[in-house]
N, C-alpha and C positions, 0 to 999 in steps of 0.2 A: 426931248425928254429931260426932265429935271428931277434929280434924286437927292438934292442937297437938303431939303427941308425936313426929312424924316429923322435924321440923326439927332437933332436938337430935342425933338419931342421924345425920342426914345431915351436919351440921357436924362431928361427931366422925369420921365416915368420911373426909370431905375433909381434915381435919387429919392423920389418919394417912397418907393417901395423899401429902400434901405432904411429910411427914417421910420417907417411904420414897423419894420422888423425890430429896430432898436427900441422903440416904444413898447412893443409887445414883450420883448425880453425883459425890460425894466419892470413891467407890470407882473410878469411871471415871477421874477426874482422877489419882488415885494410880497407877493402872495405866498411864496415858499417860506420866506422869512417869518411871515405872520403865523403860518401853520407850525413852523419849528418852535417859535416862541410859545405858542399855545400848548404844544406837546411838552415842552420843558416844564411849564407851569403845572400841567396835569400830572406829570411824573413826580414832581416835587411834592405836590399836594397828596398824591397817593402814598408816597414814601412816608411823609409826615403822619398821615392818618394811620398807616400800618405800624409805625413805631409807637404811636400813642396807645393803640389798642393792644399791642403786643408787649410793650416794655414794662410797665409798672402795674402788674396785676398781682403783686405779692410774691411773685417768683423771683429768683435771683437772676434769671436770664441766662446768658451764656457764661459758663464757669470755666476757669482754667484748671487743667489737670495738675499743674505744678504749684499753684498758689491757692489752693482751696482750703487752707487752714487745717491740714491734717487729713482731709478726706480725699485728697487727690492722689495721683500716682506716687509722688515722692513721699507723701505722708504715710503711705502704707509700709514702705521699706526703710524709712529713716528712723528707726526706733532704737 
């Protein structure tokens, strides 16, 4: 009975499986990075579009209660 030949084959199969796992992990990571980059671009684009449509429509936007030129909180009581 000879049992010596199976170990080398098993080690080679394990080595190949490990290499395949590493390659699969790299491919997964690259795909995740690509999706993350696309999401960042989409979010930036959406925020830019939102500020363009919201910002300069003739309104003053967000106003401060303290520096509103007399119309804010301090302007009411500082007479």
